N, C-alpha and C positions, 0 to 999 in steps of 0.2 A: 514772305517766306517761300517764294517760288523757287523753281529750278535755276539752272545756269542758262542765262539768256545769251543771245548773239552778242550783245553789247558787252557783257561781262567777259566773254571769251576773247573779244577783240582787245579789250584793255590788258587782259593777262598776256596776250600775244605780244602786244606793244612793249609791255614791261620786260618780258623775257628777251625780246630783241634788243632792248636798250642795255640790258644787263650783260648779255653774252656777245652781242654783235652778230651781224648777219654771216660773216665768214665762219665764225666758229659754229654757229647753229647749222650751217650748210655742211660742214665737216662732220658734226655730230650726226646729222641725218644720213650722210653717206655711210659712216661707220655702222650705224644702226641697221641700215639696209643690207650691208654686207654680212653683218652678224645674223640677221633673219634668214638670209639666203643661205649662208653656211649651215644654219640650224636645220632648215628645210631639206637641204641636200644630204645632211647626215642622216636625218630621219628616213628619207627615200632610199639611201643606200643600205641602211640597217634593215629596212623591210626587204629589200632585194636579197641581202645576205641571208636572212631568216628563210625566205622562200626558197633560195637555192640550197641551203642546208636541209630543209625539209624534203625536197625532191631527191636529194642524194640519199638521205636516210630511207626514203621510200624504195629506191632502187636497190640499195644494199639489203633491205629486208626481203625483197622478192627473190633475191638470187639464192 
């Protein structure tokens, strides 16, 4: 009743590769990478927008 060993992970990886094929897995990996990159970029741009909005509010309140 142990955890997941390296052998078990290897068997699962081989079964997944046989089911989906390496080309499809590669394209799924690329798609996932692009999705994660887009998510990070949107979070960073949202943070920059919030910071810019706050600085504009600070300047308008001082005037």
